[in-house]
C-alpha positions in Angstrom: 144.9 62.8 99.6 142.5 65.4 98.1 143.2 67.8 95.2 140.5 70.3 94.6 140.5 72.7 91.6 138.2 75.7 91.3 137.9 77.8 88.2 135.9 81.0 88.2 135.0 84.0 86.1 133.5 87.3 87.3 132.5 90.6 85.9 131.1 93.9 87.2 130.0 96.9 85.2 129.1 100.4 86.2 127.5 102.8 83.8 126.4 106.2 84.9 124.7 108.6 82.5 122.8 111.7 83.4 119.1 111.0 84.1 118.1 114.4 82.7 118.8 115.0 78.9 118.7 118.8 79.6 122.2 118.8 81.3 124.2 119.4 78.1 125.9 122.6 77.1 123.8 122.8 73.9 120.5 122.6 75.6 121.5 125.3 78.2 122.9 127.6 75.6 126.5 127.3 76.8 128.2 126.2 73.6 129.7 129.7 72.9 131.1 129.9 76.5 134.9 129.3 76.4 136.1 126.2 78.3 139.3 126.1 80.3 139.9 122.4 79.5 137.9 121.6 76.3 139.3 118.0 76.2 137.7 117.3 79.6 134.2 117.9 78.3 132.5 114.5 78.0 129.4 114.0 75.9 128.7 117.8 76.0 127.7 117.6 79.7 127.9 120.8 81.7 130.2 120.8 84.7 129.0 120.5 88.3 128.0 123.9 89.8 127.9 124.4 93.6 126.5 127.5 95.3 128.1 128.0 98.7 129.3 130.8 100.9 126.7 131.0 103.6 126.0 129.2 106.8 124.3 126.3 104.9 126.3 123.1 105.2 125.2 121.6 101.9 124.4 124.4 99.5 122.4 123.8 96.3 124.1 122.4 93.2 123.3 121.8 89.6 125.1 119.3 87.4 125.4 115.7 86.3 126.8 114.3 89.5 129.3 111.6 88.4 128.1 111.3 84.7 129.5 110.2 82.4 131.2 107.2 84.0 131.8 103.8 82.6 133.8 101.0 84.2 134.0 97.3 83.9 136.3 94.8 85.6 136.6 91.1 84.5 138.5 88.5 86.6 139.5 84.9 85.8 140.7 82.8 88.8 142.1 79.3 89.2 142.5 77.9 92.7 144.2 74.5 93.4 143.8 73.2 97.0 145.8 70.1 98.0 145.6 68.3 101.3 147.0 65.1 102.6 146.8 63.3 105.9 150.1 62.0 107.3 149.5 60.2 110.5 147.9 62.7 112.9 149.0 65.7 110.8 147.2 67.4 107.9 149.4 69.0 105.2 147.7 71.6 103.1 148.9 73.7 100.2 147.1 76.2 97.9 148.0 77.8 94.6 146.1 80.7 93.2 146.2 82.2 89.7 144.2 85.3 89.1 144.1 87.8 86.3 141.9 90.8 85.6 141.1 93.2 82.8 139.9 96.6 83.9 138.7 99.5 81.8 137.9 102.7 83.7 136.8 105.7 81.7 136.3 108.0 84.6 136.3 111.8 84.2 135.2 114.0 87.1 
């Protein structure tokens, strides 16, 4: 008979900020420009601008890509593996307990 217990903790974190500090509304002189959704403006970044309409597949663009974006995900896991030999047979059972805490602050 074997009883194996595994306990684990994991975390990932993604933090995307604009690499260029010149991508804010204040630096570009856009603070007086009215915004359709003022609550959606994060850290005064300008929105993404795409210039399309021709035969070019991927037209030029200007903006912060995915910034600002912050996300982390923490997990806590407990695994209990139980096995027992009965004659020529192997009996196996597993229990898993997993919980996670996630915080996405994602605005596109």
